[in-house]
Steps between C-alpha positions, in 0.01 A plus 500: 500500500795733475425858375606595140846616438576854621506762221805681647799426282697825473856500650556709808794718570683467835518807716848605615399487870526120490880528516454591872413140557806330351645431841248215525618332179838329563746283307758283666856461382740207514685488831244711678193391700192572290273700718282815513351726754190713408495872513286761668241531222280219367613332191229491225370150434341425152311167448409433135248236428551372152467210264651366178146416395383867535550712182481825713795374724813540282503893530473466881790247490717740302418774730602290806838449340562872499487504877843319537736696728230761585488424869175304481422150607323359194332158477318359194252244618395283205143369538340191328137588460552582122664166445171365366526720183761278367848577644608385845722754677787306640579769760153502651402342841172483683670679805550808282129511404415462870721795577323706233173411659619607839606837357163536319322433819695767694431751224129415485526391134222280361730321256864414424646592161821515301709691449453639852764723671489539884706765671574459865190278545260732302347419162664730243280506189667806341853358510533567127421868494592681830811566689635210699450484871385839622614559857543131567882506494518803740296335780688410820562128519267322750747211546867438482652198316844354516550217250796273457599185313609207716578261224438429134122482543463603866387844612417659830338837574443705816176705483426776754166681469481873581201476731457881521429502124307180475180478304346207694580266791670245278740465212564230245778408253579293207810387298537478125773381270498696174707446191595692191544409139232235439337474159239285316404441145122485535345242259129528586238720654460876482884563464569231245812567301628759754837482652462617865774631724461510876689652793416494874325153453370365835649149526421449870249670731506401880283657766698590820219516743317768710647691798400760773600853424514571881789260538812712448732204519656439150334195335728250335377366175676218322466394139625219288469575135487279192832459320602781265414446130845509307525803269236701673571778754275454809383713776394402855219731611342547834180712530356599839145632484211605715284184563172684479555737206786329304687826497875468474688575822843429355664279243851394389652326200828318513695378192803284602781394290478147384 
């Protein structure tokens, strides 16, 4: 059984040092190739595990929305294990719950819960009452990423691990598509009667495999995304992490013109 909802519901303030990571959040413009190259420091990655059936989650959703344009890769994974209460979260998918369980295992957690914030692979239970990120954004990047759009829904990345800074012999990666501006009028369950607004909603999650850190040859990763949802800005995210610990090695977020 999943654990009870987390009691943390205060909104966090974003520390100014996050602006140093903005080089890894790019927007394309008409007439130019939409692409991005990561910088020398690790871009912070926030994973928020949330549910429209969780009464403690709306404050976390609102907080996530404040991280727009802050140089952070944010991903709101909606989970479905509260659907039994009476409201089915249309954004949830079993793969997102599996991802949360993997994170819990790496963090030696006994249970999964909502809302849960994860920063650079580490459980972050105090997200609502402490400065954001600590020294994470100042750490040297342990991988380099060059990401470009090949077609409307086709993307390719070149990932080069920095073996001298590696945490373990292997690295892994995953892709996500996130979208802004979704909302729901909840008609049942704990949030009955609430009008919920969501940004950074994960619409697609695709694992990109495991690779050897000792191989200095740039690894090509290809990705075909689902079609963009009209009226919703979307981001294509690539997160590279240490296979053993889950710690973020580098990440980028690309928002291309429609």
